[in-house]
C-alpha positions in Angstrom: 100.1 94.1 -89.5 98.9 93.7 -93.6 99.2 90.1 -93.1 96.7 90.1 -90.0 93.8 92.1 -91.4 94.0 90.4 -94.9 93.3 87.2 -92.8 90.4 89.0 -90.9 88.9 90.5 -94.1 88.5 86.6 -94.9 86.5 85.2 -91.9 83.4 87.0 -92.7 83.8 85.6 -96.6 86.1 82.9 -97.9 86.4 81.3 -94.0 82.5 81.5 -93.0 81.4 79.0 -91.6 78.7 77.0 -94.4 76.7 75.7 -91.9 77.0 77.7 -89.2 73.5 77.7 -87.7 74.1 73.9 -87.7 76.5 74.3 -84.9 75.7 77.3 -83.1 71.9 78.3 -81.5 70.9 80.7 -79.8 69.1 81.5 -76.7 67.5 83.7 -74.4 68.6 85.2 -71.1 65.8 83.2 -69.4 66.7 80.6 -71.1 70.0 79.4 -69.8 69.4 78.1 -66.4 67.9 75.5 -68.1 70.1 75.1 -70.9 72.9 75.1 -68.3 71.9 71.9 -67.1 71.8 70.2 -70.4 75.8 71.3 -71.1 76.6 69.4 -67.5 74.6 66.3 -68.8 76.6 66.7 -72.1 74.0 66.6 -74.8 74.4 69.6 -76.2 76.4 69.4 -79.4 78.1 73.0 -81.4 77.7 76.4 -79.1 75.6 78.3 -77.8 74.8 82.5 -77.9 73.1 83.6 -75.6 70.6 86.2 -76.5 71.4 89.3 -74.0 69.4 92.5 -75.9 66.0 92.9 -75.2 65.5 94.0 -79.2 
């Protein structure tokens, strides 16, 4: 178990991707239908994070 905790503790520090902002984009829930169409047409690279809260 201690090895697992050690690995998890390294994820947000040592192993955090250097250019994460280039690998992912954040969209609102209202933008999702249009983004889904882009995904289906293979126009998207990386990850898409959907912000579902209003704050």
